[in-house]
LOMAR-895159 format. One record per atom (N, C-alpha, C, O): residue in one letter; x negated, z, y negated. Coordinates in steps of 0.02 Angstrom, whole numbers, plus 50000, padded with zeros to 5 digits. Layout:
<rs>
AXZY...
</rs>
This chain:
<rs>
X509284913149224X508824908249196X508394905349252X508104909149292X508344898749256X507904895749305X507184896349283X507054897849224X506724895349330X506024896249313X505754890849268X505204891549242X506114885549258X505854880049217X506184879649148X506054874949112X506584884649129X506964884049068X506594886549006X506764884448950X506104890749013X505764893748955X505214888948932X504674888748961X505354885148879X504874880148856X504254883248827X503734879948825X504284889448805X503684892648779X503144893048831X502564891648816X503324895048892X502814895548944X502574888748966X501994888048985X503014883748965X502784877048983X502214874748936X501744871548959X502264876448873X501754874348826X501074877248843X500564874248827X501064883148875X500434886348890X500004882148937X499394881848929X500324878848985X499944874749032X499614868948997X499144865949025X499844867148937X499554861648900X499034864048849X498824860148806X498834870448854X498304872848811X498534877148753X498314876148697X498964881948766X499184886548715X498604890648687X498064890748717X498724894048631X498194897948599X497954903548644X498354906648680X497314904848642X497024909948685X497054916748651X497054917248590X497074921948691X497124928748666X496454932348671X496044930548714X496334937348629X495724941248635X495744945448698X496274948148716X495184946048731X495124950248790X494634955848777X494184955248736X494734961448813X494284967048805X493574964948821X493454962048874X493104966248777X492414964348790X492314956848787X491834954248816X492754953148752X492754945948756X492164942648721X491954937148740X491884945948670X491364942648631X490764940648674X490514935048668X490534945248717X489934943648755X490064938648811X489594935648836X490704937748831X490864933148884X491074926348857X491164921648897X491164925648793X491354919248765X492094918048762X492304912348752X492514923148772X493224922248766X493404921348693X493134924748649X493874916848680X494054915248611X494684919048592X495194918548625X494654922948537X495234926848517X495774922548484X495634917448454X496384924948490X496954921948456X497484927248448X497414932648478X498004926148408X498454931548391X498944933548446X498904939248469X499384929248469X499864930848520X500394935748496X500754938748537X500454936748430X500924941748403X501634939048411X501774933248395X502084943348433X502774941448439X502964937948503X503544936448514X502484936548545X502634933348609X502884938448659X502684944248656X503314936348705X503524940848759X502944942248806X502464938348808X502974947748844X502424949348890X502264943748939X501684942648955X502764940148963X502644934849011X502204929348981X501754926849015X502324927548919X501934922348886X501214924648876X500744920848888X501124930748853X500454933448842X500074933948908X499484932448912X500434936148960X500134936949026X499884930149052X499324929649077X500294925049046X500094918349069X499504915649029X499074912149057X499474917148966X498904915048925X498254918348950X497734915048954X498294924648966X497704928148993X497464924749056X496864923749066X497934922949100X497744919749162X497444912749152X496964910949186X497724908949105X497444902349091X496744902949062X496304898949078X496644907849019X495974909048991X495484910949046X494914908549047X495694915249092X495264917149148X495104911149191X494524910249211X495584907049206X495464900949245X494914896749215X494474894349251X494934895849149X494434891649116X493734894349126X493264890449135X493654900949126X492994903949135X492774903949208X492184903149223X493254904749253X493074904849324X492824897949348X492424897649394X493064892649316X492834885949336X492094884949325X491784880549356X491794888949282X491084888149267X490634891749317X490024890849316X490924895749360X490524899549409X490354895249469X490714890549486X489814896949502X489634893649565X489464899149616X489254904649598X489574897449680X489474902249734X489074899049790X489164893249806X488644903149819X488204900849873X488444903549940X488984906649943X488064902449993X488244905050059X488374912550056X488014916150021X488864914950092X489254911550145X489854907750120X490244905350162X489964907050054X490554903650028X490484896150035X489984893250014X490984892950065X491004885750070X491604882650034X491574877050010X492144886250031X492764883750000X493044889149954X493044895049970X493294886949896X493604891449847X494294888749829X494364883049808X494794892949839X495484891149822X495694895349761X495584901349759X496004891949712X496294895549656X497034893749650X497204888549621X497484897949678X498194896349675X498484896349604X499034893849593X498114899249556X498344898849487X498244891849458X498424890549401X497944887449497X497904880449478X498384876249520X498854873349492X498284875949586X498694871449626X499394874249640X499854870449657X499494880849633X500164883949640X500414886749574X500794891549573X500194883849519X500394886249454X501154886149445X501434890449412X501484881149473X502204880449464X502584886549492X503004889349457X502424888549553X502754894349582X502514900849551X502904905549543X501884901049533X501624907149501X501964908249433X502164913749417X502024902849394X502354903449329X503084905549338X503344909349298X503404902949390X504094905049405X504124912549416X504564915949389X503654915249455X503634922449468X503534926349403X503894931249392X503064924249362X502924927949300X503504927549251X503704932549222X503774921549242X504324920749194X504944924649216X505304927349173X505054925049280X505654928449304X505584936049304X506064939549290X504984938549319X504924945649333X504464949549286X504464955749289X504084946349244X503674950049195X504104951349134X504274946649097X504274957749123X504784959449073X504534965049027X504104968949047X504804965548967X504644971248924X504874977748956X505384977948990X504494983048944X504694989648967X504424991649034X504524997349055X504084987149070X503794989049134X503214993849121X502794992649078X503184999349160X502685004449148X502165004949203X501655008349194X502275001549259X501835002349317X501594995449340X501994990849348X500954994849349X500654988649375X500334990049442X499854993849447X500594986849495X500274987049560X499744981549561X499884975749545X499124983449578X498564978749573X498244977749641X497964982349670X498284971649666X497914969649726X497234966949707X497054966749648X496854964849757X496174962449744X496154954949733X495974952649679X496324951049785X496314943749779X496754940649833X496964944249879X496904934249829X497394931149875X497164931249948X496574931049963X497664931649992X497554930750063X497764923650083X498134920450047X497514921150141X497624914150159X498344912350174X498524906450169X498764917150192X499454915650208X499944919150160X500544919550173X499664921750106X500074925050055X500034921249990X500304915849983X499684924249941X499654921149875X499334914249877X499504909949836X498864913049923X498554906449928X499074901049942X498984895349923X499614902949976X500144898149991X500694897849938X500964892549924X500844903649908X501434904049866X501304905049791X501754903849750X500704907149773X500564908649703X500814915349680X500784916949621X501064919449727X501344926049710X500914931449743X500764930849802X500724936649708X500324942049738X500674944949800X501274946249799X500284946049852X500544948349916X501104943749941X501594945949972X501034937249926X501584932549930X501764929849998X501754923850009X501914934250046X502174931950110X502794927750099X503234929650060X502834922050134X503314916850116X504034919150118X504414917950071X504244922450171X504944924250176X505144929150120X505694928750094X504694933750102X504834938350047X504894934549981X505334935949940X504454929849970X504444925949908X505064921649901X505364921249847X505264918449956X505824913849953X506494917549957X506944916249917X506554922050005X507204925150019X507374930949972X507944931749952X506864934949955X507014940749912X506864939349839X507274940649796X506274936849825X506084935549756X506394929149728X506414928149668X506624924749773X506974918549753X506524914049709X506754911249660X505894913549729X505424909349692X505484902149716X505544900849776X505474897549669X505504890449685X504934886949650X504604889749606X504814880649669X504304876649636X503874872749685X503924873649746X503464868449658X503024864349698X502334867549704X502084870749657X502034866849762X501354869249775X500924863349796X501104859749842X500364862449761X499914856949777X499374859149827X499504862949873X498774856549817X498224857949862X497584859349822X497494856549768X497154863649848X496494864549817X496084858249826X496214854149870X495584857349784X495184851249786X494814850449852X494784844949879X494534855849877X494134855649938X494464860149990X494314866149994X494914857350029X495324861250075X494994861650143X494784856650172X494954867750170X494674868650237X495184866250289X495774867750283X494964862450339X495444859750388X495824865150427X496364863750454X495544871150431X495894876550466X496304880950419X496634885650442X496274879550355X496644883550307X497014879050259X496914879150198X497454874850288X497854870250248X498374874050207X498644879150228X498514871350148X499024874150106X499674870250117X499714864250103X500174873750141X500834870750150X501364873950105X501954872250110X501154878450062X501594881250011X502164885250039X502074889150086X502754884350010X503334888250030X503594886350099X504054889450125X503304881150129X503474879150197X503024882350249X503094881150309X502544886450227X502074889650273X502444894050323X502874898050303X502284893250387X502624897150439X502204903050464X502454907150503X501584903450442X501154909050462X501324915350423X501394915050362X501404920950457X501604927150424X500994930650396X500484931250429X501054933050335X500524936950303X500724944350307X501184946550271X500384947950350X500614954750367X500594959350307X501074963150296X500064959150267X500014963550209X500604962450162X500914967250138X500754956150148X501294954550103X501974956350131X502414958750094X502064955250196X502704957050228X502814964550224X503364966850212X502284968450234X502334975750229X502474977850157X502904982050145X502104975050110X502154977050040X502854975650013X503204980249992X503054969250014X503704967549985X504284970050029X504814971750003X504174970350095X504694972950139X504864980250123X505444982250126X504344984150108X504454991150090X504874991850027X505354995650025X504694987949976X505064988449913X505764985349918X506214987349882X505844980549962X506514977749973X506974983050003X507544983849981X506724986750052X507124992050082X507254997750033X507805000550032X506764999249992X506815004849945X507285003149887X507715007149868X507204997049859X507554995149797X508204991349809X508654991649768X508244987849865X508834983749877X508774976949845X508764971849879X508734976849778X508684970649740X508044970549698X507814975849677X507764964649687X507154964149646X507234967149576X506754969749548X507834966749548X507934969049479X507734976349470X507464978149419X507874980449520X507704987549514X506954988549515X506684992349475X506604985049559X505874985649562X505564983349496X505144986749467X505764977449473X505444974549415X505694977349349X505424975749296X506184981649351X506364985349291X505794989949271X505694991249211X505424992349320X504904997249308X504194994649323X503714997149295X504134989649367X503484987849395X503354980349392X503804976249387X502714978749394X502484971849402X501914971949452X501604977149462X501764966149482X501244965749532X500764960049514X500984954549495X500124961349521X499604956749498X498994957649542X498914962849574X498574952449545X497924952949579X497354952949529X497384949249479X496854956949541X496274957149496X495944950249493X495784947849438X495824947149550X495474940849554X495944935549584X496244936849635X496004929649553X496454924549580X496144920149633X496484915949662X495494920849646X495154916249692X495154918749764X495094924749776X495214914049811X495114915449882X494494911749905X494394905949887X494074915149943X493444912349967X493454911550043X493674916050079X493224905850067X493194904550138X492484902650159X492134899150123X492294904950218X491654902950247X491724896450284X492264893350285X491184894250316X491174887750350X491684887450406X491974882150420X491814893150439X492284893250495X493004893850472X493454893250513X493114894950407X493784896250382X493934903650374X494484905550355X493434907850390X493524915050383X493634916950310X493294914450265X494124921350299X494264923750232X493714928750211X493584933550246X493404927550154X492884931950128X493154935750067X493384932650019X493134942250069X493364946250013X492804946749961X492214945749978X492974948249898X492444948749847X491864953349866X491294951649850X491974959149899X491394963249918X490914959849966X490344962049974X491124954449999X490694950750045X490284945250012X489884941950045X490374944249947X490004939049912X489304941649894X489194947649892X488824937049882X488174939249858X488244943349794X488664941849752X487844948549788X487944953649736X487974950749666X488434952449628X487504946449648X487504943749580X488104939549565X488384939849511X488304935449614X488884931149605X489524935349602X489984933749564X489554940549642X490134944949642X490214948349574X490764948649547X489664950849547X489714954349483X489884949649426X490254951549380X489634943549427X489814938649376X490564937049379X490904936549328X490824936449440X491534935149450X491944941049425X492414940149386X491784947049448X492194952849432X492144954949359X492604957949332X491584953349327X491534954749255X492064950849216X492364953549170X492174944549235X492694940649203X493384943249220X493824943549177X493474945049283X494124947649304X494284954349271X494854955749256X493764958449261X493864964849226X494124963749155X494584967149133X493834958949121X494054957449052X494784955349052X495184957749012X494964950949098X495654948549102X496124954249121X496694954449096X495914958749164X496324964449181X496474968749120X497044970849109X495964970149080X496074974149019X496594970948974X497034974348949X496534964448965X497014961048921X497704960748953X498214961348917X497744959849018X498394959849052X498744966549044X499344966749031X498364971949053X498654978649046X498914979648974X499454982448964X498534977448926X498744978248856X499344973748841X499794975848804X499364967748869X499924963248857X500564965948888X501104965348859X500504968948947X501094971648981X501314978248952X501914979948953X500854982048925X501014988548897X501154993848950X501514998648937X500864993049009X500984997949062X500605004349048X500105004349012X500845009849078X500515016249070X500165018549134X499775023349132X500295015149190X499975016949253X499795010549292X500205006049298X499185010349317X498955005149362X498855008249431X498485013149438X499185005449481X499115007949550X498745002649590X499024997449607X498115004149606X497724999549646X497974999649718X498065005049747X498084993849747X498294993349817X497664992449857X497404986849864X497414997949884X496774997949918X496245001049874X496295000849812X495745004049905X495245007849869X494815003449823X494635005549768X494664997349845X494234992949805X494574991249739X494264991749686X495214989349742X495574987649681X495644993649636X495574993149575X495784999449665X495855005649626X495205007249590X495205008649530X494645007149626X494005008849595X493805003949542X493545005849489X493924997549555X493734992449505X494154993249442X493904992649386X494804994449451X495234995249393X495035001349352X495015001049291X494885006849386X494685012949350X494045011649309X493995013749252X493575008349340X492935007049306X493035002349246X492785003649192X493404996949256X493484991949204X493874994649145X493674993749087X494424997949159X494855000349105X494535006149067X494605006649006X494185010449103X493845015949070X493285013349025X493215015648968X492895008649050X492345005849011X492585002348948X492245002448896X493174999348951X493444995848894X493835000348847X494064998048794X493915006748866X494285011348823X495035010348824X495385012348778X495295007248877X496015006148884X496315012548913X496155014548968X496755015648875X497035022148895X497625020948941X498185019648919X497505021349006X498015020349056X497835024449117X497245025149133X498325027149151X498205031049211X498075026349270X498455021549279X497565027549309X497405023449367X497455027649430X497135032849436X497855025249477X497955028649541X497885023449597X497705017649584X498015025449658X497945020749713X498395022449771X498585028149782X498575017249809X498915018149873X498535014249926X498145009749911X498635016149988X498305012850044X498495005450047X499065003550033X498005001350064X498144994150073X498514993150139X498354996250189X499024988750139X499414987550200X499094982750250X499424980550297X498464981150241X498134976150283X498134978150357X498044983950373X498244973350402X498184974750473X497474976250495X497364978550551X496984975050452X496294976950466X496204984550461X495704987350485X496684987850430X496654995050419X497034998650475X497644998350477X496685002150520X497025005550575X497555010550552X498075011150585X497435013950497X497925018850472X498555015350449X499115017950458X498475009450418X499065005750395X499485003450455X500095003150451X499145001850510X499504999550569X499905005150602X500355003850642X499735011350587X500085017050617X500685019350576X501035023950596X500785016250518X501365018350478X501225018050403X501225023150369X501105011950378X500945011250308X501515013450262X501395016650211X502125011950280X502685013650237X502735021150224X502865023250168X502625025050276X502675032350267X502135034850220X502255039250178X501525032150228X500975034150184X501115032050112X501015035850065X501345025850104X501495023350036X502055027350004X502015029049945X502565028850042X503135032650015X502905039549990X503095041749936X502495042850031X502255049550012X501835049249949X501895053649905X501405044249944X500975043649884X501385042149822X501275045149769X501865037549828X502275035849770X502715041749748X502865042449689X502925045749796X503295051849778X502845056649740X503055059749691X502235057349763X501745061749729X501625059349657X501525063449613X501615052749647X501475049949581X502095049849536X502045048149477X502675051649563X503285051549523X503595044749516X504005043749472X503395040049559X503635033149554X504225032049600X504675028049585X504245035349657X504735034049708X505455034649683X505875030549698X505585039849644X506265041049620X506515035449574X507115034249570X506055032049540X506255026549496X506505020549536X506915016749511X506255019749597X506365013649635X506865014449692X507025009549725X507105020449702X507555021749759X508275020049740X508575023349697X508545014849771X509225012749755X509735018249769X510275018249739X509575022749813X510045028149830X510105033249774X510555037449774X509645032949726X509675037649669X510105035049612X510225038649563X510345028849619X510725025949564X511435028649563X511835026649521
</rs>
């Protein structure tokens, strides 16, 4: 199936019915049924609902530019979700937010271009954010800059699984926050670097969407990629009463000295400890 064949998901971009989110009443999220929809359709609805609420937020210094690939890269992102979000997945790998040469370019979490195009076989058009920093241009699937975290993440699972079908039989990958923040110089600002009040307003909305995404997917384990994502997921899901196991693996970022010394070995050992590795190893088939 091509990424453009499922007309149900196409309708979502035109304002499909919204779904209830955990803790939605106090945040103004509007409930809707979503009964009988496949996980991919419900998941995309959650993201569209989150987008609508994120547009109402404002950010002060040091933030100068905000990119939301779930808007300008919706075409490729929807392709990823429609192709790989499937019933029966039990594990959700959760990143924090897009990087400038990964999801910001491709619309795919940890979306290093060669992995997205060559292994995941994602296609589609990528536009531009409204206020684009001259040093952080969006060139989409034509981007030639390598995103190290994404190359490590997807490269590891490519070697382990062989084909995407084995990975996505059991797992899906998502980011807690879809926004990327840039300072005046073009420096990438992570959510922990935002002013405290603005950060908490942002993450409160993302927490709600995470709860609903977990419920829509029906996963039993969330694996935070990096300590921040793990801690935030544990806090949000526990507070909302969502019964799911939350664990974590080291982030593959080149900013992390330990990851630079052998991230794959660390990730492999942790996934074996969690009982996940055997599910994804093509040699066990």
